[in-house]
N, C-alpha and C positions, 0 to 999 in steps of 0.2 A: 488314365481316362479322365479327362477334365470336364466332361459333360455332367451337369448336375441333374439329378432326377428328383422330382418333387412328389411326395405322397400326400394325397388329400382325400377327403370323403366325397362320396357321390352327391349330386350328379357331376359328371366330368365334362359333359357337353351342354352348352347353354345356347339358347337362341337370342335374338335381339329384342324380343318382346319383354316389356316391363308391365307392371300393374297399371301404371299411368297410360301406357299405349293401349292396353286391352280395354280399359275403362273409356278411353277416348273413342275407340271403335264402337263401343256400346252406345255412347252418347250420339255418335253419328248415325247409328242404326235407329235410334229412337227419335231423331230429328223429324223424319216424315210424319210421325204420329203427333209430334208437338205442333207442326204446321197444320195438320188435319184438325187438331183440337181447337186451334185458333179459328179456322174456317167454320167449323161446326158449332162451337160453343161461344166464340167471341173472345175478347181480351181477358175475360174473367178466368178462362182456362190457363192462360199464361201467368196470371197473377197467382193462382193456386200453385202452379208448378214452381214459381219463384219462392213462394212462402215455404213450401216443403223442402226445396233445395237449401234455402237459407237456414232453416231450422236444423237440418241435418249437418251442414257444414259447421255452423256455430256450436252445435252440441258436441260434435266430434272434437273440435278445437278445445273447448272448455273441459270436456271430460278427460282428454289426454293431459291437459295442464294440471287438473286437480289430482289425477292419478300419477302425476310425475313420470309420464311416459313421453317419449319423443313424438312430436307432432308430425303427422303424415297426411294432412288434408290435401296436399298437392298430388296425391295418387288418384284423385277424382272418384274414389269409391263412394264417398259420402254424397257427391253430386248425383251419381247413378242411383243410389238408394232414394234420394229425394225425388228424382224424376219418376221412378217406378212407384213410389208411394203415391205421388200425385195422380199417376195414371190409374190408380185403384180407387180414386175418390170421385164423388159426384162434383160437378163444376160449381154447384151452389152451396158447397160445404162451408161452414163457418171457418174463416182463416185460423182462428185460435185452435179449433179442433185439428186442422191440418198441421199446424205447428206442433201441437201436442203429439201427433202421430210421428213426426220426425224425431222428436226427443225420445220417444219410446223405441223407435227403430234403432237409433244410434247408441243411446246410453244404456238402455236395458238389454236389448237383444244382441248388440254388437260389442260395446266396450266392457260391459260387465263380465263378458266371457273372454276378454283378452284382446279384442280388436279384430282387424281384418284377418281372415283366415282361421279364426277361432270360434266364431258363432256357429251353432249347430242347426239353426233354422234360418230361413230367408228373412232378413230384417224388415223389408218393406211389407211382405205378406203377413208376418206376425203382427206388425203394427196395424195393418188393415183389420185383422181379426179382432184385435183389442178394441179398435174404434167401432167395429160392427156391434160388438157386445156392449160397449159403453154408451154409444150414441146410435141406437138402431134406427130411429126416425130420420135423423139427418143423413145417415149413410144409405138409406133406401129411397131418398127423394131425388129423382133424376130429372134433368132438364130436357125438354124437347129440343131437338136439333134446330138451329137457326132461329130460336125464339128471341134471341137478342136483336134480331132485325125488326121484330114487332114492337114498335114504339108505344103502342097503346096500353101494353101491360108490362109489369116489371119482369115476370118470368112465367113460364108454363112448365108444369111438372107432370110426370107420368111414370108408369112402371116400365121396367126393361122388358124386352121380348120374352125372356125366360119367365117373367112374373105374370105374363098374361097369355099362357098357352091355350086358354079356352076362348080367347077372343080373336079378333082379326090380327093376323101376324104380318109383319113387314115382308116385302119381297126379298129374294136372295140378293138381288143387285143392291138394294138399300142397305142390307147388312154387310155386303162386301165393301161398299164405298164408305159406310159410316153414317148413313142417314137414319139413325135409330137412337133412342135414348140409352144412356148408359154412363159408365165412368169415363173420365177424361180421355184415357189412352187406350181403351179396350174396344171402341166402337168401329174403327176402320180396319177391317181385315186386310184390305189392300196394302195399307202402310205397314202393318205388322208383318205381313209376309215379305214385303220389300226389305224391311229391316233385317228379317231373318236370313234372307238370301245374301245380304251384304255380310253378315257375320259368318255365314258359311264360306263365302268367297275369301274372307280374311282369315279363315280357320280359327276364329275365336271360339266357336261352339262346334260341337259334333251333332250331326243330324239324328243320331240314334234316339235320344230321349224325346225330342219333339215328334218324330215320326211314330214311335211306339205309343206315345201319349195320344196323339190325334187318331191313329189307326184303331187303338183300343176303344176310344169313344165312338168312332164310326161303327165298328163291328157290333159293340154291345147295344147301342141305340137302335141299330137295324134289327138285331135279334129281339129286342124288346118292343118292336113295332113303333118306334119313335122316328122322327125325322133326323137322320144323321147329319145332313148338311146344315140344318137349322142349328143343331147343338154345337157344331164346329164354328159356325160364323157368329153365333150370339154369345153373350157373356164374355168372360175373361179367358176363354180356353186358349186362343192363339197367343195372347199376351203372356199367360202363364207358361205355356208349353215352350215358347221360343225364348223368352227373356228371364224367366224366373226358375223354371225347373232345371235349366242348364247352368245355374250358378255353380261356379267351380267349388266353392267351399261346402255347399250343402247337397251336392249330388255325387254319386259314385264315380270313382276313377277307372274302374274295370269295365270292359265292354259288356260282359254278361250282366254286371250290376246295373249298367245304364238301361239295358233292356228291361230288367225287372223293375227298375225305378219308374220308367215310362209307362209300362203296363199297369203297375200299381196305381200311379196317378190317374190313369184313365178309368180304371175300375172304380176307385173311390169317387171320382167326379160323377160318373154315371149313377152310382148308387145314391148319392146325395141328391142329384137332380131329379131322378125318377121316383125314388121312394122316400126321400127325406122331406122335412118341412121347409127347407131353404131352397130357393130357386137356383142358387149358384153353389158349386162345390169345389171349384178349382183351388181356391186358397187353402181350404181345409185339407184337400187331397195332397197338395205339395208339402204342406207343413207336416202332415202325418208321415209322409214318405221321407222327408228330411230327417225325422227322428229315427227312422229305421236304417238310414244309410250306413252306420258303422256295422250293423249286423249283415246287411247286404254285401258289404265289401269283404267281411270275414268269410262269408259263404262262397264268394266268387273270386277270391284272390288266387291268381295262378300259381302253379307249383314252381318252386325255385329251379332254375336251370341246372340240370345235372343231379338233382336230388334223388331221382329214382335209380339212376346208375350207381350212385354212391352207396345207396342202401343195399343194392344187389351185391356190390363188391364186399360189403361188410358181412353179408350173410354167407 
């Protein structure tokens, strides 16, 4: 018998997807939101996105050099982190603060723990929380949509819809298309949903976490006599549910685990929004559930095939 048989460790079946291909799909899915941010907030939005992406890419390159690790900036993961970080920032944020957030996301949250695949929380969201606690005034100063068209003033600022629940609220259609104040990439629900559909078609993400997250928020806000649709369309719920809670590294790999993860994110988000002192709770909800992922996976890991039969035979 001349046929050679090779023995190797799993996995034995590979698909054609690579990290670079997956990240490129995410960038494509985020492109409609980038275009929407340009239309709603002007070229300043593109500038902040560029600053965040540049700081993330440069930080990753330098960190890998200093740590004497092979450089892999061509996998585009740092670009995605930069875009997501920018999407979580007000358009009138100081560029230095935006760049600082990129450094935190890549160096502290990602590279200190070994690089891509090793971070235990979402880098962009963790950086946003650090910026929120370090620069609360700048991180809560939101620009009115299309104010860049008003040449008589430099800028117009206001609170987000979640911050003014007791005053006149925007219409559902305004929240759906993005005609509301907020962070750069979270205002247009239409573009976020469109990007999510693209990722589902490309099979980059599973619908389990986003659907469980959004459905939990809808049910709980309805039971608490709040406006479910308002809570879904405002703030960073759709951005977090579609693009951040589904992060491969920081979300469960088991089906039951994804259900628990999505429901947990929804519960924490509603508790913070309704009973907490902060108007928004998506970032904290996802980060807290990121930390619980190892325990969720341990509780939901399926039984090894044939294990029960083997034990019965031994008995």
